[in-house]
N, C-alpha and C positions, 0 to 999 in steps of 0.2 A: 122132430124127435120128442117125444113127451116124456118128460123127466120128474119123478113124484120128487118134488122138492120145492120150497117158495120160491115163486120168479124173481124176489129182491136178492136172494142168495147165488141163484144162476146168475142174473146179471152181475153182481158184484163181483162173483169169480172171474168171468168176463172183462170187467173192467181192470182186472190186475195181471198185467202182461207177463208179470211171473210165473204166472200158471199156464202159459202156452208150452212149456216142455212136457206139461202133465197130460197134455190131450193132443199133442202132435204126434204124426206118425213118425218112424225112424228115417223115412225118406220121402224128400229131402230134409236133412237134419237141419232145422231151424234154431237160429242162436241170437237171441236180443244182444245188440251192441250198444243200444241207447235209447233212453226214453226221456222226452222233457218233461214230464209229471207222471206222479204213481199215486194214486189211482187216477186212469184215465178221464180226461175231460175233454169238451170241444176243441179244438185245436191243437191237442197234443199231437206231437210228434215222433213217431218209433223208427228206427233203422233197425233192420233184421237182417241177418246173412243167413242165406240159403246154401248148405254145403250137397252138390251134386257130385258126384263120382269123378269128374274131369274138371270142373270149375267151380268156382263159388260165385255167387251173384248177392248185390247189395240192394235189399228193397228198402225204399221209404216211403211210409205211410203218414198220412194225416187223419185224425178223428176230425170228419166234416159232421158228421150228425150225433147228438148226443141227448137223450130223452131217457131220464130213469122213470121207471125202471123196464124201459121197452124196447129202445133201439140204441144200437152203438154200430157207427159206419165209419168205413176206413176208404179213403180216396189214395190212390199212389201218386206219388210225386215223381218218381222214379224207381224205375224196375223193369221186370222182365217183360209186361204187357204195353202194348201201346195205350190201352186205358183200363183202367181197373176200378171199380167200385162196389164195395163187400160190404153187406147190411149182415148185423147180427140182431134178429128180431125175437123178442122174448114175448108169449101170448099167455095170460093165466087161463087156466085150464081146472076143470072140478078136481083133479088131483096132484096140481103143480102147477108146471109149465110147460108151453110146447115151444120149442128152440127151433128155429127157421135160419137157414143162411140162404142169402140171396145175392149172386154175384153178375154184377156188369162187366163182360169186359171185351176188348177186342184183342186180338193174339198179335204176338210179335212178328218181325219178319216180313210184314205184307203178304204176298200172295203166297208163299211159303208158308206162313204162319196158318194161312186160311186152311191150306192141305192139309195140315197136321191137327188142325182145330177139334176134330172127335178126339183125338188123342189127349188134347190138352183136357178137353171137356171130360173124358173119363177119368185122367188124373184129379182133377178138381173133385169129380163127384166121389171117388175113393177117398180122397183125403178128408171131406169134410163128414163123410160115412164115418169114418174113424174118429173123428174128433167128437161127432155126436155119441157115439158109443162109449167113449173114454169119459166124457163128460157124464153120461148117465149112470156109467159104473161108479163114479168119483162120489156122486151124491147118493146113489142109492145104496152105496154099501156102507154107508155110515151107521 
């Protein structure tokens, strides 16, 4: 998603996890339970609660890569997935910044998770499209 805003501003927005509710979809509802530092740095730890209809899930992540103003990556310590590594990538463009989310994951629940992997992929795709759209709206409506 290309955003008509300075790269550094978009990076700093994502560095402040208090902005997560601004760009998160309504389902599942994400609530930050704790953060070790604000703004984020390499090694920061964040605990998020995801509220689904019938259950809640606690997700613990660590900021594993941090390069101002181009990359923030989070690695799951504990959570839904067997493996999760998410990269926020910010590349300068002629009119602002290109924001890219790259996710590497292994679904939970072994073979059952692999069977429902297309649904997981779809849910992640929809979530990141929503986040990109909300980020673009936030910066371009100023």
